[in-house]
N, C-alpha and C positions, 0 to 999 in steps of 0.2 A: 633451447628453452622454448616451450610452447607458449605462444602469446594469445591463443584463442581463449575467449572467456564467454561465459554465460552471464550476460549482464543486461539489465533492463532499467530504463529511467522513465518515470511517468510523472505527469502533473495532472491532477484532477480533483474532483470533489467526492467525498464519501457519501454513499447512498443509504447508510443505516448506522445505528449506534453499534459500537464494538460488541462482538460476541466473545465473552471471556470464558475460558475453560482452564482447568488444571488437569494435566495428564495423570495417570495412575502413579507415575514416578515423581510427581510433585512439580513438574515444569509448567509454567504459565504459558498459555498460547492465546492470542487474540486473532479472530477472523473478521475481516471487513470486506465490503464490496466498494469499488471505486469506479467512477465514470470518467472517461476521457472523451473529448470530442474533437473532430477534425472538420473544418469547413471545406466544402468543395462546390464547384459551379457546375450545374447540370441543367440542360433545357432552359437556359436563359435566367436561371434563378440560383441564388445561394442556398445550399442545404447543409445539414450537419450530420456527420456520421458519428454516432455515439457508441463506444465500446465499453463493456463492463468487465472489470478485472477482479479476481478473487485474491485478496491479500492475506498473508499469514505472518504474524509477528511472534517471535519467541522470546521467552525469559525476560531479560532487562528491557529489551525493546518493547515487549508486550506490556510491561509495567508502565513505560512511558506512554504507549498508545492508549492504555486504559485511562490514564490521567488527563491526557491532552486532546484526544480525538473524539469527535462527536459527528452525528449526521450533519452533512453539509460542509464539514471542514475542508478547506482547500489545502492540499499537501503536495509536496514534491518528494519523490522517493527514488531510491535505488535498491535493486535487489536482483534476484535471479529467478528464471523460470524453472518450475518443477512440474513434473507430471506424475499423476497417480492413477491407478485404476483398481476396480474391484468388480466382482460378479454379484449382481443383485439376486434376490430370492427366486426370480424367474429364470436365472441362468444367463441373463444379458450382461455383457461386460460394459461397465460405465467408466468413462475417462474424464479426468479433471486436469486442467492447467491452472497453476497457481503462481503467484509471485511471492517468493520467500523474501520478505523485506529485510534489507541489511541496514538501512538507515532512512530516516525521513526528516523533513523540515516542515513545520506547520507554517503555512503562508497566510493564514487569516490575519486580518487587521482589526484592531480595536477602534472604537469610535474616534479616538484622538489620533489615529493614523499609525500608532506604534504596533509592533508585532505582539501577538498574544503569548509568545514563547517567553518563559521566565529567563533572566540572565544566567541562572545556574544551569538551566537546560541548554542554553546556547553554548556554554562551555562544554557540556557533555557531548553535544553534537560535534564540536570541534575535536574533542579528544577521541571519539569513536570513529570519526570519519577519515577515510582515505578516498573520499568522494570528490568528484570534480565540481560539485555545486555547493 
Protein backbone atom coordinates (compact mmCIF):
# COMPACT_ATOMS: atom_id res chain seq x y z
CA UNK A 1 0.00 0.00 0.00
CA UNK A 2 1.37 3.38 -1.00
CA UNK A 3 1.27 5.82 1.94
CA UNK A 4 2.51 8.87 0.04
CA UNK A 5 -0.10 11.62 -0.08
CA UNK A 6 -0.48 15.06 -1.53
CA UNK A 7 -1.79 16.92 1.50
CA UNK A 8 -1.48 20.50 2.70
CA UNK A 9 -2.79 22.15 5.87
CA UNK A 10 -2.92 25.93 6.18
CA UNK A 11 -4.10 28.50 8.72
CA UNK A 12 -4.51 32.05 7.52
CA UNK A 13 -6.71 35.00 6.60
CA UNK A 14 -8.64 35.52 3.39
CA UNK A 15 -7.56 38.46 1.27
CA UNK A 16 -10.75 39.06 -0.72
CA UNK A 17 -14.42 38.19 -1.00
CA UNK A 18 -15.14 34.77 -2.57
CA UNK A 19 -15.20 34.69 -6.37
CA UNK A 20 -18.17 32.46 -7.21
CA UNK A 21 -18.58 30.77 -10.58
CA UNK A 22 -20.60 27.98 -12.14
CA UNK A 23 -19.01 25.71 -14.73
CA UNK A 24 -20.80 24.99 -18.04
CA UNK A 25 -21.66 21.58 -16.52
CA UNK A 26 -23.44 23.36 -13.65
CA UNK A 27 -20.85 22.74 -10.91
CA UNK A 28 -20.28 25.56 -8.41
CA UNK A 29 -16.69 26.65 -7.79
CA UNK A 30 -15.35 29.32 -5.42
CA UNK A 31 -11.88 30.85 -5.75
CA UNK A 32 -10.16 32.71 -2.92
CA UNK A 33 -6.74 34.01 -1.94
CA UNK A 34 -5.38 33.33 1.55
CA UNK A 35 -2.36 34.78 3.33
CA UNK A 36 -0.21 32.80 5.74
CA UNK A 37 2.65 34.35 7.70
CA UNK A 38 5.78 32.95 9.34
CA UNK A 39 7.83 35.07 11.73
CA UNK A 40 11.63 34.90 11.51
CA UNK A 41 14.57 36.69 13.11
CA UNK A 42 17.03 38.48 10.82
CA UNK A 43 19.65 41.19 11.42
CA UNK A 44 18.58 41.65 15.03
CA UNK A 45 14.87 42.13 14.33
CA UNK A 46 11.75 40.04 13.95
CA UNK A 47 10.28 40.02 10.45
CA UNK A 48 7.36 38.28 8.82
CA UNK A 49 7.33 36.24 5.63
CA UNK A 50 3.83 36.32 4.12
CA UNK A 51 2.85 33.85 1.42
CA UNK A 52 -0.31 34.05 -0.70
CA UNK A 53 -2.15 30.88 -1.68
CA UNK A 54 -4.85 30.39 -4.31
CA UNK A 55 -7.71 28.26 -2.94
CA UNK A 56 -10.34 26.40 -4.96
CA UNK A 57 -13.56 25.07 -3.40
CA UNK A 58 -15.88 22.77 -5.39
CA UNK A 59 -19.61 21.91 -5.21
CA UNK A 60 -20.95 21.44 -1.62
CA UNK A 61 -17.78 22.90 -0.12
CA UNK A 62 -18.13 25.87 -2.51
CA UNK A 63 -21.68 26.42 -1.24
CA UNK A 64 -20.41 26.45 2.37
CA UNK A 65 -17.58 28.81 1.44
CA UNK A 66 -19.99 31.16 -0.31
CA UNK A 67 -22.18 31.35 2.82
CA UNK A 68 -19.51 31.49 5.52
CA UNK A 69 -16.35 33.09 4.16
CA UNK A 70 -15.56 36.75 3.68
CA UNK A 71 -12.52 38.97 3.26
CA UNK A 72 -10.49 38.78 6.48
CA UNK A 73 -11.99 35.46 7.64
CA UNK A 74 -9.56 33.37 9.69
CA UNK A 75 -9.70 29.75 8.52
CA UNK A 76 -7.93 26.44 8.92
CA UNK A 77 -8.05 24.13 5.90
CA UNK A 78 -6.84 20.88 4.51
CA UNK A 79 -6.51 20.15 0.84
CA UNK A 80 -4.12 19.08 -1.87
CA UNK A 81 -1.80 20.95 -4.18
CA UNK A 82 -2.76 21.04 -7.84
CA UNK A 83 -0.82 22.42 -10.78
CA UNK A 84 -2.19 23.88 -14.01
CA UNK A 85 -0.69 25.57 -17.00
CA UNK A 86 -1.79 27.20 -20.21
CA UNK A 87 -0.28 29.09 -23.10
CA UNK A 88 -1.25 32.77 -23.30
CA UNK A 89 -1.95 34.71 -26.51
CA UNK A 90 1.76 35.57 -26.83
CA UNK A 91 2.70 31.88 -26.70
CA UNK A 92 4.15 32.12 -23.18
CA UNK A 93 3.41 29.16 -20.94
CA UNK A 94 1.82 30.21 -17.62
CA UNK A 95 1.87 27.99 -14.55
CA UNK A 96 -0.44 27.97 -11.52
CA UNK A 97 -0.26 26.26 -8.16
CA UNK A 98 -3.56 25.99 -6.29
CA UNK A 99 -4.89 24.33 -3.17
CA UNK A 100 -7.97 22.22 -3.90
CA UNK A 101 -9.68 22.52 -0.53
CA UNK A 102 -11.00 19.28 0.96
CA UNK A 103 -12.41 20.85 4.12
CA UNK A 104 -12.16 24.00 6.19
CA UNK A 105 -13.00 25.29 9.63
CA UNK A 106 -13.93 28.91 10.19
CA UNK A 107 -11.89 30.17 13.15
CA UNK A 108 -13.44 33.65 13.48
CA UNK A 109 -14.87 34.60 16.86
CA UNK A 110 -18.00 36.59 17.55
CA UNK A 111 -17.97 39.42 20.06
CA UNK A 112 -19.17 37.06 22.82
CA UNK A 113 -16.21 34.73 22.16
CA UNK A 114 -18.20 31.93 20.51
CA UNK A 115 -17.41 30.59 17.07
CA UNK A 116 -19.27 32.07 14.10
CA UNK A 117 -19.88 28.59 12.70
CA UNK A 118 -23.47 27.42 13.12
CA UNK A 119 -24.13 24.17 15.05
CA UNK A 120 -25.50 22.47 11.92
CA UNK A 121 -22.32 23.42 10.05
CA UNK A 122 -20.18 22.00 12.87
CA UNK A 123 -22.00 18.69 12.42
CA UNK A 124 -21.37 18.90 8.67
CA UNK A 125 -17.66 19.46 9.28
CA UNK A 126 -17.53 16.39 11.53
CA UNK A 127 -19.42 14.25 8.99
CA UNK A 128 -17.26 15.29 6.02
CA UNK A 129 -13.94 15.24 7.75
CA UNK A 130 -11.36 12.59 8.02
CA UNK A 131 -9.12 15.48 8.94
CA UNK A 132 -6.72 15.60 11.86
CA UNK A 133 -8.04 18.97 13.07
